[in-house]
C-alpha positions as CSV (number, residue, x, y, z in Angstrom):
1,X,8.1,-113.7,24.9
2,X,10.2,-114.6,21.9
3,X,7.2,-116.2,20.3
4,X,5.2,-113.0,20.5
5,X,8.0,-111.0,18.8
6,X,8.2,-113.4,15.9
7,X,4.4,-113.1,15.3
8,X,4.6,-109.2,15.4
9,X,7.3,-108.8,12.8
10,X,6.3,-108.2,9.1
11,X,3.0,-107.4,7.5
12,X,0.0,-109.7,7.0
13,X,-1.2,-110.6,3.6
14,X,-4.3,-108.4,4.0
15,X,-2.2,-105.4,4.8
16,X,0.0,-106.0,1.8
17,X,-3.0,-106.3,-0.5
18,X,-4.5,-103.1,0.8
19,X,-1.2,-101.2,0.1
20,X,-1.0,-102.7,-3.4
21,X,-4.6,-101.7,-4.1
22,X,-4.0,-98.1,-2.9
23,X,-0.9,-97.9,-5.2
24,X,-2.9,-99.2,-8.1
25,X,-5.7,-96.7,-7.6
26,X,-3.1,-93.9,-7.5
27,X,-1.4,-95.2,-10.6
28,X,-4.7,-95.3,-12.4
29,X,-5.2,-91.6,-11.6
30,X,-1.6,-90.4,-12.3
31,X,-0.6,-92.3,-15.5
32,X,-3.4,-90.9,-17.8
33,X,-2.6,-87.4,-16.7
34,X,1.1,-88.0,-17.4
35,X,0.3,-89.4,-20.8
36,X,-1.8,-86.4,-21.6
37,X,1.1,-84.1,-20.7
38,X,3.5,-86.1,-22.9
39,X,1.1,-85.9,-25.8
40,X,0.6,-82.2,-25.3
41,X,4.4,-81.7,-25.4
42,X,4.6,-83.7,-28.6
43,X,1.9,-81.6,-30.2
44,X,3.5,-78.3,-29.2
45,X,6.9,-79.6,-30.5
46,X,5.2,-80.6,-33.8
47,X,3.8,-77.1,-34.3
48,X,7.3,-75.7,-33.6
49,X,8.8,-78.1,-36.2
50,X,6.1,-76.9,-38.7
51,X,7.2,-73.3,-37.9
52,X,10.8,-74.3,-38.6
53,X,9.9,-75.8,-41.9
54,X,7.9,-72.7,-42.9
55,X,10.9,-70.4,-42.1
56,X,13.3,-72.7,-44.1
57,X,10.8,-72.9,-47.0
58,X,11.1,-69.1,-47.2
59,X,14.9,-69.3,-47.1
60,X,14.9,-72.1,-49.8
61,X,12.6,-69.9,-52.0
62,X,15.0,-67.0,-51.7
63,X,18.0,-69.1,-52.7
64,X,16.4,-71.3,-55.4
65,X,13.4,-69.3,-56.6
66,X,11.0,-72.1,-55.8
67,X,9.7,-73.9,-52.8
68,X,11.1,-77.2,-51.7
69,X,8.9,-80.1,-52.6
70,X,10.2,-82.6,-50.0
71,X,11.8,-82.5,-46.6
72,X,15.0,-84.0,-48.2
73,X,15.4,-80.9,-50.3
74,X,15.5,-78.9,-47.0
75,X,17.7,-81.3,-45.2
76,X,21.5,-81.9,-45.2
77,X,23.3,-83.4,-48.2
78,X,24.5,-87.0,-47.9
79,X,27.8,-85.8,-49.1
80,X,29.3,-82.8,-50.8
81,X,28.0,-79.2,-50.8
82,X,24.5,-78.0,-50.1
83,X,22.3,-77.3,-53.1
84,X,18.7,-77.5,-54.4
85,X,18.5,-81.3,-53.8
86,X,19.7,-80.9,-50.2
87,X,19.9,-77.3,-48.9
88,X,21.1,-78.1,-45.4
89,X,18.4,-75.9,-43.8
90,X,16.8,-78.3,-41.4
91,X,18.3,-81.1,-39.2
92,X,18.5,-84.6,-40.6
93,X,16.1,-85.9,-38.0
94,X,13.4,-83.6,-39.3
95,X,14.4,-84.2,-43.0
96,X,13.9,-87.9,-42.4
97,X,10.2,-87.0,-41.6
98,X,9.8,-88.5,-38.1
99,X,10.4,-86.3,-35.0
100,X,8.9,-85.7,-31.6
101,X,6.3,-88.5,-32.0
102,X,5.0,-87.1,-35.3
103,X,5.4,-88.0,-39.0
104,X,6.0,-84.9,-41.1
105,X,5.4,-84.7,-44.9
106,X,6.0,-81.8,-47.3
107,X,4.4,-81.7,-50.7
108,X,4.2,-79.3,-53.6
109,X,0.8,-77.6,-54.3
110,X,-0.2,-75.3,-57.2
111,X,0.3,-72.3,-55.0
112,X,3.3,-73.4,-53.0
113,X,3.6,-76.2,-50.5
114,X,1.7,-78.2,-47.9
115,X,3.1,-79.5,-44.6
116,X,1.3,-82.3,-42.6
117,X,2.2,-83.5,-39.2
118,X,0.4,-86.7,-38.0
119,X,1.0,-88.6,-34.8
120,X,3.1,-91.8,-35.2
121,X,0.4,-93.5,-33.1
122,X,-2.8,-91.7,-32.7
123,X,-3.9,-91.4,-29.0
124,X,-0.4,-92.3,-27.8
125,X,2.1,-89.8,-29.4
126,X,-0.6,-87.2,-30.2
127,X,-4.3,-86.6,-30.2
128,X,-4.4,-84.2,-33.2
129,X,-2.8,-83.7,-36.5
130,X,-1.6,-80.4,-38.0
131,X,-1.4,-78.8,-41.5
132,X,0.1,-75.6,-42.8
133,X,1.0,-74.1,-46.2
134,X,2.6,-71.0,-47.6
135,X,-0.1,-68.9,-45.8
136,X,1.8,-69.7,-42.6
137,X,-1.4,-70.6,-40.7
138,X,-1.1,-73.8,-38.7
139,X,-4.3,-75.8,-38.7
140,X,-5.3,-78.7,-36.4
141,X,-7.7,-81.6,-36.4
142,X,-8.8,-83.3,-33.2
143,X,-9.1,-86.8,-34.5
144,X,-7.4,-89.5,-36.4
145,X,-8.0,-87.9,-39.8
146,X,-5.1,-85.7,-41.1
147,X,-5.6,-81.9,-40.8
148,X,-6.2,-80.0,-44.1
149,X,-6.5,-76.5,-45.4
150,X,-10.1,-76.6,-44.3
151,X,-9.3,-77.5,-40.7
152,X,-9.7,-74.8,-38.0
153,X,-6.6,-72.7,-37.0
154,X,-4.4,-74.1,-34.3
155,X,-5.2,-72.7,-30.8
156,X,-2.6,-73.4,-28.2
157,X,-5.2,-73.2,-25.4
158,X,-5.4,-76.5,-23.5
159,X,-8.5,-78.5,-24.4
């Protein structure tokens, strides 16, 4: 009788392989969905950061009678008081240009400024890029190319 008990304890190799196969199938279904949700949250956060930059560009313009031409001009000063070279209007992490899985750039244009937000790693931290300017319209591009003033307006509807 003690021999039968020893044989009945534990799982067979086939049973373990079946359980592992089921876990792998479930992981293959769940992981891509989770990655898509993470990318979507990065994308929404990037558009919020663009909105922040737009608001602070308006503030900068009211203080210094021109638009900032770099994120550093909107960011905090390394030392001393805030001024046109570092107005302390956006957090340092955004002034450094990398935040929420996106790389942000700010450049001067003949009519004002242009903001670009591109995924740090396309397809991993984001599936689309964003662009905006003094018109305050956020534009998107579904693809690896950066969005531009000719890209369609951003639509928050899930695609």
